[in-house]
SEMIZA-777362 format. One record per residue (C-alpha): residue number from 1; x, y, z. Coordinates in steps of 0.05 Angstrom, whole numbers, plus 5000, padded with zeros to 4 digits. Layout:
<recs>
rec k:NUM&X:X&Y:Y&Z:Z
...
</recs>
This chain:
<recs>
rec k:1&X:2633&Y:2859&Z:8122
rec k:2&X:2701&Y:2825&Z:8142
rec k:3&X:2733&Y:2893&Z:8168
rec k:4&X:2673&Y:2907&Z:8209
rec k:5&X:2677&Y:2834&Z:8241
rec k:6&X:2753&Y:2843&Z:8259
rec k:7&X:2740&Y:2909&Z:8299
rec k:8&X:2684&Y:2888&Z:8339
rec k:9&X:2732&Y:2824&Z:8353
rec k:10&X:2779&Y:2872&Z:8375
rec k:11&X:2729&Y:2920&Z:8409
rec k:12&X:2701&Y:2863&Z:8443
rec k:13&X:2764&Y:2831&Z:8466
rec k:14&X:2784&Y:2903&Z:8499
rec k:15&X:2725&Y:2914&Z:8537
rec k:16&X:2719&Y:2848&Z:8575
rec k:17&X:2791&Y:2844&Z:8587
rec k:18&X:2783&Y:2921&Z:8609
rec k:19&X:2712&Y:2909&Z:8647
rec k:20&X:2746&Y:2853&Z:8689
rec k:21&X:2786&Y:2894&Z:8738
rec k:22&X:2763&Y:2968&Z:8722
rec k:23&X:2799&Y:3028&Z:8756
rec k:24&X:2768&Y:3072&Z:8811
rec k:25&X:2747&Y:3148&Z:8784
rec k:26&X:2765&Y:3206&Z:8830
rec k:27&X:2748&Y:3264&Z:8783
rec k:28&X:2786&Y:3271&Z:8721
rec k:29&X:2833&Y:3233&Z:8750
rec k:30&X:2834&Y:3148&Z:8749
rec k:31&X:2868&Y:3109&Z:8806
rec k:32&X:2913&Y:3042&Z:8785
rec k:33&X:2937&Y:2983&Z:8831
rec k:34&X:2985&Y:2951&Z:8788
rec k:35&X:2939&Y:2893&Z:8768
rec k:36&X:2896&Y:2939&Z:8741
rec k:37&X:2946&Y:2976&Z:8698
rec k:38&X:2960&Y:2910&Z:8671
rec k:39&X:2893&Y:2901&Z:8658
rec k:40&X:2884&Y:2971&Z:8623
rec k:41&X:2953&Y:2960&Z:8581
rec k:42&X:2923&Y:2895&Z:8552
rec k:43&X:2857&Y:2921&Z:8532
rec k:44&X:2886&Y:2986&Z:8505
rec k:45&X:2955&Y:2972&Z:8483
rec k:46&X:2960&Y:2988&Z:8406
rec k:47&X:3011&Y:2934&Z:8399
rec k:48&X:2971&Y:2877&Z:8423
rec k:49&X:2916&Y:2905&Z:8389
rec k:50&X:2955&Y:2888&Z:8324
rec k:51&X:2971&Y:2828&Z:8352
rec k:52&X:2899&Y:2807&Z:8366
rec k:53&X:2886&Y:2837&Z:8300
rec k:54&X:2942&Y:2790&Z:8264
rec k:55&X:2899&Y:2732&Z:8302
rec k:56&X:2838&Y:2749&Z:8263
rec k:57&X:2876&Y:2763&Z:8193
rec k:58&X:2907&Y:2696&Z:8201
rec k:59&X:2834&Y:2663&Z:8211
rec k:60&X:2804&Y:2702&Z:8145
rec k:61&X:2865&Y:2669&Z:8110
rec k:62&X:2842&Y:2593&Z:8132
rec k:63&X:2778&Y:2611&Z:8102
rec k:64&X:2814&Y:2642&Z:8047
rec k:65&X:2851&Y:2574&Z:8031
rec k:66&X:2784&Y:2541&Z:8047
rec k:67&X:2751&Y:2576&Z:7988
rec k:68&X:2798&Y:2541&Z:7934
rec k:69&X:2778&Y:2477&Z:7943
rec k:70&X:2697&Y:2488&Z:7944
rec k:71&X:2663&Y:2492&Z:7880
rec k:72&X:2667&Y:2559&Z:7851
rec k:73&X:2605&Y:2584&Z:7806
rec k:74&X:2600&Y:2642&Z:7766
rec k:75&X:2557&Y:2671&Z:7709
rec k:76&X:2573&Y:2710&Z:7644
rec k:77&X:2532&Y:2749&Z:7603
rec k:78&X:2567&Y:2775&Z:7531
rec k:79&X:2534&Y:2824&Z:7482
rec k:80&X:2572&Y:2839&Z:7416
rec k:81&X:2552&Y:2886&Z:7357
rec k:82&X:2587&Y:2854&Z:7300
rec k:83&X:2599&Y:2936&Z:7258
rec k:84&X:2644&Y:2906&Z:7211
rec k:85&X:2629&Y:2831&Z:7203
rec k:86&X:2690&Y:2779&Z:7187
rec k:87&X:2709&Y:2777&Z:7111
rec k:88&X:2723&Y:2700&Z:7084
rec k:89&X:2752&Y:2685&Z:7022
rec k:90&X:2708&Y:2631&Z:6982
rec k:91&X:2729&Y:2607&Z:6912
rec k:92&X:2666&Y:2624&Z:6864
rec k:93&X:2666&Y:2601&Z:6798
rec k:94&X:2746&Y:2583&Z:6808
rec k:95&X:2758&Y:2659&Z:6828
rec k:96&X:2775&Y:2677&Z:6900
rec k:97&X:2725&Y:2723&Z:6925
rec k:98&X:2713&Y:2755&Z:6996
rec k:99&X:2648&Y:2746&Z:7032
rec k:100&X:2631&Y:2772&Z:7106
rec k:101&X:2596&Y:2723&Z:7137
rec k:102&X:2570&Y:2726&Z:7213
rec k:103&X:2513&Y:2756&Z:7254
rec k:104&X:2509&Y:2833&Z:7266
rec k:105&X:2482&Y:2821&Z:7334
rec k:106&X:2504&Y:2762&Z:7388
rec k:107&X:2489&Y:2754&Z:7458
rec k:108&X:2515&Y:2694&Z:7506
rec k:109&X:2501&Y:2681&Z:7574
rec k:110&X:2533&Y:2621&Z:7605
rec k:111&X:2539&Y:2592&Z:7679
rec k:112&X:2608&Y:2567&Z:7688
rec k:113&X:2626&Y:2516&Z:7752
rec k:114&X:2702&Y:2491&Z:7767
rec k:115&X:2720&Y:2443&Z:7818
rec k:116&X:2790&Y:2423&Z:7843
rec k:117&X:2775&Y:2354&Z:7857
rec k:118&X:2845&Y:2331&Z:7878
rec k:119&X:2907&Y:2367&Z:7898
rec k:120&X:2954&Y:2350&Z:7944
rec k:121&X:2984&Y:2413&Z:7958
rec k:122&X:2911&Y:2444&Z:7974
rec k:123&X:2900&Y:2399&Z:8034
rec k:124&X:2975&Y:2413&Z:8060
rec k:125&X:2961&Y:2494&Z:8045
rec k:126&X:2889&Y:2480&Z:8087
rec k:127&X:2930&Y:2452&Z:8144
rec k:128&X:2992&Y:2498&Z:8146
rec k:129&X:2945&Y:2559&Z:8147
rec k:130&X:2916&Y:2530&Z:8204
rec k:131&X:2982&Y:2527&Z:8238
rec k:132&X:2994&Y:2597&Z:8221
rec k:133&X:2940&Y:2617&Z:8261
rec k:134&X:2961&Y:2582&Z:8312
rec k:135&X:3032&Y:2617&Z:8298
rec k:136&X:2993&Y:2680&Z:8301
rec k:137&X:2962&Y:2664&Z:8373
rec k:138&X:3025&Y:2647&Z:8404
rec k:139&X:3053&Y:2714&Z:8382
rec k:140&X:2999&Y:2756&Z:8415
rec k:141&X:3012&Y:2714&Z:8473
rec k:142&X:3084&Y:2728&Z:8476
rec k:143&X:3055&Y:2810&Z:8459
rec k:144&X:3017&Y:2803&Z:8518
rec k:145&X:3070&Y:2774&Z:8563
rec k:146&X:3117&Y:2833&Z:8534
rec k:147&X:3064&Y:2887&Z:8555
rec k:148&X:3052&Y:2855&Z:8633
rec k:149&X:3131&Y:2860&Z:8634
rec k:150&X:3138&Y:2925&Z:8618
rec k:151&X:3079&Y:2956&Z:8654
rec k:152&X:3101&Y:2921&Z:8718
rec k:153&X:3171&Y:2948&Z:8715
rec k:154&X:3155&Y:3021&Z:8702
rec k:155&X:3100&Y:3018&Z:8752
rec k:156&X:3156&Y:2991&Z:8807
rec k:157&X:3201&Y:3054&Z:8789
rec k:158&X:3145&Y:3102&Z:8796
rec k:159&X:3122&Y:3074&Z:8866
rec k:160&X:3198&Y:3074&Z:8882
rec k:161&X:3205&Y:3146&Z:8859
rec k:162&X:3138&Y:3162&Z:8899
rec k:163&X:3181&Y:3135&Z:8956
rec k:164&X:3237&Y:3172&Z:8952
rec k:165&X:3196&Y:3231&Z:8946
rec k:166&X:3162&Y:3217&Z:9011
rec k:167&X:3233&Y:3205&Z:9041
rec k:168&X:3262&Y:3268&Z:9015
rec k:169&X:3202&Y:3309&Z:9043
rec k:170&X:3208&Y:3280&Z:9108
rec k:171&X:3286&Y:3299&Z:9106
rec k:172&X:3263&Y:3371&Z:9086
rec k:173&X:3219&Y:3375&Z:9140
rec k:174&X:3265&Y:3339&Z:9199
rec k:175&X:3320&Y:3386&Z:9169
rec k:176&X:3278&Y:3447&Z:9165
rec k:177&X:3260&Y:3443&Z:9234
rec k:178&X:3329&Y:3440&Z:9252
rec k:179&X:3344&Y:3493&Z:9219
rec k:180&X:3300&Y:3535&Z:9243
rec k:181&X:3306&Y:3519&Z:9316
rec k:182&X:3392&Y:3527&Z:9303
rec k:183&X:3371&Y:3597&Z:9269
rec k:184&X:3334&Y:3614&Z:9334
rec k:185&X:3394&Y:3593&Z:9389
rec k:186&X:3447&Y:3632&Z:9334
rec k:187&X:3402&Y:3692&Z:9357
rec k:188&X:3414&Y:3668&Z:9426
rec k:189&X:3484&Y:3671&Z:9419
rec k:190&X:3484&Y:3602&Z:9429
rec k:191&X:3494&Y:3569&Z:9371
rec k:192&X:3553&Y:3588&Z:9315
rec k:193&X:3536&Y:3620&Z:9252
rec k:194&X:3581&Y:3562&Z:9217
rec k:195&X:3528&Y:3512&Z:9240
rec k:196&X:3469&Y:3555&Z:9212
rec k:197&X:3502&Y:3556&Z:9141
rec k:198&X:3506&Y:3481&Z:9145
rec k:199&X:3448&Y:3464&Z:9159
rec k:200&X:3421&Y:3516&Z:9100
rec k:201&X:3459&Y:3479&Z:9060
rec k:202&X:3437&Y:3418&Z:9070
rec k:203&X:3368&Y:3444&Z:9070
rec k:204&X:3383&Y:3474&Z:9003
rec k:205&X:3408&Y:3403&Z:8975
rec k:206&X:3350&Y:3366&Z:8996
rec k:207&X:3305&Y:3418&Z:8960
rec k:208&X:3336&Y:3410&Z:8893
rec k:209&X:3333&Y:3335&Z:8906
rec k:210&X:3259&Y:3338&Z:8920
rec k:211&X:3245&Y:3377&Z:8855
rec k:212&X:3291&Y:3334&Z:8804
rec k:213&X:3249&Y:3271&Z:8836
rec k:214&X:3178&Y:3305&Z:8828
rec k:215&X:3207&Y:3319&Z:8752
rec k:216&X:3225&Y:3249&Z:8745
rec k:217&X:3157&Y:3221&Z:8780
rec k:218&X:3129&Y:3256&Z:8721
rec k:219&X:3170&Y:3232&Z:8667
rec k:220&X:3165&Y:3157&Z:8692
rec k:221&X:3090&Y:3169&Z:8695
rec k:222&X:3087&Y:3191&Z:8624
rec k:223&X:3128&Y:3130&Z:8608
rec k:224&X:3071&Y:3083&Z:8642
rec k:225&X:3013&Y:3113&Z:8606
rec k:226&X:3049&Y:3104&Z:8543
rec k:227&X:3054&Y:3027&Z:8560
rec k:228&X:2986&Y:3028&Z:8581
rec k:229&X:2959&Y:3062&Z:8516
rec k:230&X:2934&Y:3117&Z:8563
rec k:231&X:2929&Y:3185&Z:8533
rec k:232&X:2986&Y:3228&Z:8573
rec k:233&X:2942&Y:3279&Z:8582
rec k:234&X:2900&Y:3231&Z:8627
rec k:235&X:2909&Y:3245&Z:8707
rec k:236&X:2921&Y:3184&Z:8739
rec k:237&X:2940&Y:3158&Z:8813
rec k:238&X:2978&Y:3097&Z:8832
rec k:239&X:2944&Y:3072&Z:8892
rec k:240&X:2998&Y:3003&Z:8906
rec k:241&X:3040&Y:3002&Z:8958
rec k:242&X:3110&Y:2976&Z:8940
rec k:243&X:3125&Y:2944&Z:9011
rec k:244&X:3059&Y:2904&Z:9007
rec k:245&X:3062&Y:2885&Z:8931
rec k:246&X:3135&Y:2852&Z:8954
rec k:247&X:3109&Y:2822&Z:9004
rec k:248&X:3044&Y:2794&Z:8967
rec k:249&X:3094&Y:2781&Z:8908
rec k:250&X:3110&Y:2709&Z:8920
rec k:251&X:3157&Y:2669&Z:8867
rec k:252&X:3109&Y:2613&Z:8844
rec k:253&X:3143&Y:2533&Z:8820
rec k:254&X:3222&Y:2534&Z:8831
rec k:255&X:3227&Y:2470&Z:8801
rec k:256&X:3261&Y:2455&Z:8740
rec k:257&X:3244&Y:2495&Z:8667
rec k:258&X:3194&Y:2465&Z:8629
rec k:259&X:3210&Y:2492&Z:8557
rec k:260&X:3144&Y:2496&Z:8531
rec k:261&X:3119&Y:2548&Z:8588
rec k:262&X:3163&Y:2596&Z:8550
rec k:263&X:3130&Y:2630&Z:8493
rec k:264&X:3191&Y:2639&Z:8453
rec k:265&X:3201&Y:2567&Z:8451
rec k:266&X:3123&Y:2552&Z:8430
rec k:267&X:3137&Y:2601&Z:8377
rec k:268&X:3198&Y:2562&Z:8350
rec k:269&X:3167&Y:2503&Z:8361
rec k:270&X:3105&Y:2527&Z:8313
rec k:271&X:3150&Y:2559&Z:8270
rec k:272&X:3178&Y:2490&Z:8257
rec k:273&X:3120&Y:2457&Z:8244
rec k:274&X:3100&Y:2501&Z:8188
rec k:275&X:3175&Y:2494&Z:8162
rec k:276&X:3150&Y:2414&Z:8161
rec k:277&X:3099&Y:2438&Z:8115
rec k:278&X:3132&Y:2477&Z:8080
rec k:279&X:3180&Y:2420&Z:8050
rec k:280&X:3114&Y:2367&Z:8040
rec k:281&X:3083&Y:2431&Z:8003
rec k:282&X:3145&Y:2417&Z:7953
rec k:283&X:3144&Y:2349&Z:7955
rec k:284&X:3069&Y:2344&Z:7942
rec k:285&X:3081&Y:2393&Z:7878
rec k:286&X:3104&Y:2328&Z:7848
rec k:287&X:3035&Y:2294&Z:7855
rec k:288&X:2981&Y:2298&Z:7793
rec k:289&X:2928&Y:2346&Z:7804
rec k:290&X:2851&Y:2332&Z:7780
rec k:291&X:2803&Y:2398&Z:7764
rec k:292&X:2730&Y:2390&Z:7728
rec k:293&X:2696&Y:2442&Z:7701
rec k:294&X:2616&Y:2446&Z:7681
rec k:295&X:2585&Y:2500&Z:7627
rec k:296&X:2520&Y:2510&Z:7608
rec k:297&X:2510&Y:2566&Z:7556
rec k:298&X:2450&Y:2595&Z:7517
rec k:299&X:2459&Y:2647&Z:7459
rec k:300&X:2416&Y:2681&Z:7409
rec k:301&X:2436&Y:2710&Z:7333
rec k:302&X:2405&Y:2755&Z:7293
rec k:303&X:2417&Y:2821&Z:7241
rec k:304&X:2373&Y:2851&Z:7297
rec k:305&X:2363&Y:2848&Z:7376
rec k:306&X:2321&Y:2796&Z:7386
rec k:307&X:2315&Y:2752&Z:7456
rec k:308&X:2255&Y:2708&Z:7437
rec k:309&X:2298&Y:2647&Z:7404
rec k:310&X:2352&Y:2620&Z:7442
rec k:311&X:2401&Y:2563&Z:7425
rec k:312&X:2429&Y:2524&Z:7479
rec k:313&X:2493&Y:2480&Z:7499
rec k:314&X:2526&Y:2444&Z:7559
rec k:315&X:2583&Y:2411&Z:7575
rec k:316&X:2629&Y:2375&Z:7628
rec k:317&X:2701&Y:2382&Z:7635
rec k:318&X:2764&Y:2331&Z:7664
rec k:319&X:2834&Y:2362&Z:7675
rec k:320&X:2884&Y:2311&Z:7694
rec k:321&X:2949&Y:2351&Z:7707
rec k:322&X:3009&Y:2299&Z:7717
rec k:323&X:3083&Y:2345&Z:7732
rec k:324&X:3131&Y:2298&Z:7691
rec k:325&X:3201&Y:2339&Z:7694
rec k:326&X:3210&Y:2415&Z:7727
rec k:327&X:3287&Y:2429&Z:7702
rec k:328&X:3301&Y:2403&Z:7779
rec k:329&X:3278&Y:2473&Z:7803
rec k:330&X:3219&Y:2431&Z:7847
rec k:331&X:3278&Y:2392&Z:7872
rec k:332&X:3320&Y:2450&Z:7892
rec k:333&X:3258&Y:2481&Z:7928
rec k:334&X:3249&Y:2414&Z:7970
rec k:335&X:3323&Y:2426&Z:7993
rec k:336&X:3325&Y:2493&Z:8012
rec k:337&X:3257&Y:2484&Z:8053
rec k:338&X:3296&Y:2420&Z:8093
rec k:339&X:3358&Y:2470&Z:8105
rec k:340&X:3306&Y:2515&Z:8133
rec k:341&X:3282&Y:2468&Z:8171
rec k:342&X:3341&Y:2445&Z:8203
rec k:343&X:3366&Y:2512&Z:8219
rec k:344&X:3298&Y:2518&Z:8255
rec k:345&X:3318&Y:2453&Z:8295
rec k:346&X:3387&Y:2482&Z:8310
rec k:347&X:3356&Y:2545&Z:8337
rec k:348&X:3314&Y:2503&Z:8389
rec k:349&X:3368&Y:2471&Z:8420
rec k:350&X:3404&Y:2533&Z:8426
rec k:351&X:3346&Y:2572&Z:8455
rec k:352&X:3345&Y:2509&Z:8500
rec k:353&X:3412&Y:2524&Z:8528
rec k:354&X:3399&Y:2596&Z:8533
rec k:355&X:3331&Y:2592&Z:8572
rec k:356&X:3357&Y:2538&Z:8619
rec k:357&X:3420&Y:2589&Z:8628
rec k:358&X:3364&Y:2643&Z:8643
rec k:359&X:3332&Y:2610&Z:8694
rec k:360&X:3395&Y:2606&Z:8731
rec k:361&X:3416&Y:2667&Z:8723
rec k:362&X:3348&Y:2698&Z:8742
rec k:363&X:3350&Y:2650&Z:8808
rec k:364&X:3416&Y:2673&Z:8832
rec k:365&X:3398&Y:2742&Z:8823
rec k:366&X:3329&Y:2734&Z:8860
rec k:367&X:3365&Y:2698&Z:8919
rec k:368&X:3415&Y:2746&Z:8927
rec k:369&X:3364&Y:2804&Z:8922
rec k:370&X:3335&Y:2779&Z:8981
rec k:371&X:3392&Y:2781&Z:9019
rec k:372&X:3408&Y:2850&Z:8998
rec k:373&X:3340&Y:2874&Z:9016
rec k:374&X:3344&Y:2844&Z:9083
rec k:375&X:3412&Y:2878&Z:9101
rec k:376&X:3395&Y:2944&Z:9070
rec k:377&X:3324&Y:2941&Z:9120
rec k:378&X:3377&Y:2932&Z:9184
rec k:379&X:3418&Y:2987&Z:9155
rec k:380&X:3358&Y:3035&Z:9157
rec k:381&X:3337&Y:3012&Z:9211
rec k:382&X:3402&Y:3030&Z:9252
rec k:383&X:3417&Y:3101&Z:9216
rec k:384&X:3348&Y:3118&Z:9248
rec k:385&X:3370&Y:3096&Z:9313
rec k:386&X:3436&Y:3145&Z:9301
rec k:387&X:3395&Y:3198&Z:9275
rec k:388&X:3344&Y:3201&Z:9333
rec k:389&X:3406&Y:3195&Z:9384
rec k:390&X:3452&Y:3251&Z:9353
rec k:391&X:3391&Y:3293&Z:9349
rec k:392&X:3370&Y:3280&Z:9422
rec k:393&X:3452&Y:3306&Z:9440
rec k:394&X:3448&Y:3362&Z:9401
rec k:395&X:3384&Y:3382&Z:9429
rec k:396&X:3418&Y:3371&Z:9500
rec k:397&X:3477&Y:3414&Z:9480
rec k:398&X:3524&Y:3356&Z:9483
rec k:399&X:3521&Y:3335&Z:9404
rec k:400&X:3551&Y:3370&Z:9351
rec k:401&X:3510&Y:3400&Z:9281
rec k:402&X:3567&Y:3362&Z:9244
rec k:403&X:3545&Y:3300&Z:9280
rec k:404&X:3467&Y:3308&Z:9252
rec k:405&X:3487&Y:3331&Z:9190
rec k:406&X:3529&Y:3263&Z:9180
rec k:407&X:3474&Y:3223&Z:9209
rec k:408&X:3422&Y:3252&Z:9173
rec k:409&X:3459&Y:3239&Z:9101
rec k:410&X:3475&Y:3167&Z:9119
rec k:411&X:3398&Y:3155&Z:9142
rec k:412&X:3386&Y:3185&Z:9074
rec k:413&X:3436&Y:3139&Z:9042
rec k:414&X:3404&Y:3075&Z:9081
rec k:415&X:3338&Y:3097&Z:9057
rec k:416&X:3360&Y:3108&Z:8979
rec k:417&X:3396&Y:3033&Z:8988
rec k:418&X:3333&Y:3002&Z:9011
rec k:419&X:3300&Y:3032&Z:8959
rec k:420&X:3343&Y:3008&Z:8908
rec k:421&X:3349&Y:2943&Z:8936
rec k:422&X:3275&Y:2930&Z:8942
rec k:423&X:3263&Y:2951&Z:8868
rec k:424&X:3317&Y:2904&Z:8847
rec k:425&X:3281&Y:2852&Z:8885
rec k:426&X:3217&Y:2868&Z:8847
rec k:427&X:3249&Y:2858&Z:8787
rec k:428&X:3290&Y:2798&Z:8797
rec k:429&X:3225&Y:2761&Z:8823
rec k:430&X:3192&Y:2784&Z:8760
rec k:431&X:3254&Y:2766&Z:8713
rec k:432&X:3250&Y:2694&Z:8748
rec k:433&X:3184&Y:2676&Z:8737
rec k:434&X:3190&Y:2698&Z:8664
rec k:435&X:3241&Y:2652&Z:8655
rec k:436&X:3203&Y:2602&Z:8687
rec k:437&X:3144&Y:2616&Z:8638
rec k:438&X:3093&Y:2636&Z:8693
rec k:439&X:3045&Y:2691&Z:8688
rec k:440&X:3041&Y:2733&Z:8753
rec k:441&X:2974&Y:2762&Z:8786
rec k:442&X:2990&Y:2819&Z:8826
</recs>
């Protein structure tokens, strides 16, 4: 029953997340915006499902620990057949004489109730179990953040690859058109064969680049499906535009970092809480414990099986256990637990410094990436202008084929540089938001 409840919990959580932003379906293909891809991943990624399962597992552990302090009751029934009765030796007329004594059949039914009435370790363990559940929740939250980041970066890469494919396709069409015109001019004796060969070489290179980009896109798309928890055979389309994402993706709060916003810091703080409970656990081991037990028992005896006559008895017992000396083993455990606590405190101090450094670096990278995008956008506009000018000059007979080839290559380089700068900016925004401990909605 517990296992069924666990799977119901996981499936219900996944269904709720997925239904909030369901992707559109066209035929057998699913179309995803970036946010839909993230939501799908949170609902279907196996690692996140396991993290949610760990939370449910921890909740069951709390119930298990809680049950230790609840009175326990059990019924026992025992039937004994004395195939060979026990021998006792008694003096008869001064002579030791063995005599078999007892009943052939003995049946006993007993009700036993036990209760741990007072134990400091138990109450502390109950609190620690609840804190462990909280730790599982924080780990699940960290897993969700990692999935968001991984899916976003892979989605960005896929969109950038798509943009490169479009640009290379446009470049191919332009060069192919120019190639056909040059071939016609060469047939009329106006253009040189060298110009035809140069364009053909460029056309072949662009075609090779286009095929490589197609393969690269399929690889990135397969990687994205893997991170989303989707079958590799499921066709999918990406519907977001990389430029639109950049425009609507605004970096959040740029004030000082609040450490508690970072999942890693929360996990360490929770670990410190558990370390403190661990110290107290061994300290409470020096305190007395009190337990009680009640037994009600009925028995029947005879040389034949006969359940018409029963004899009952019952008793109540209290047990007080007072630790006196444990050979210093418990003291050593306390000191070890304190050392572990100190190590966690040192880790927290170190992480505070690292997180502050990470925020500083991420902010600098983000600001610089914004500058690069503006510069590369300007370069791309200039390259487009140069290509248009050289093409007009060539068609009018005042420009050379070499000028067009050079201008086209510069245009391709400028476009590639812009897309790379745009990708770097999106990654820088994502890293900066992550460094600040903020969740981005696309």
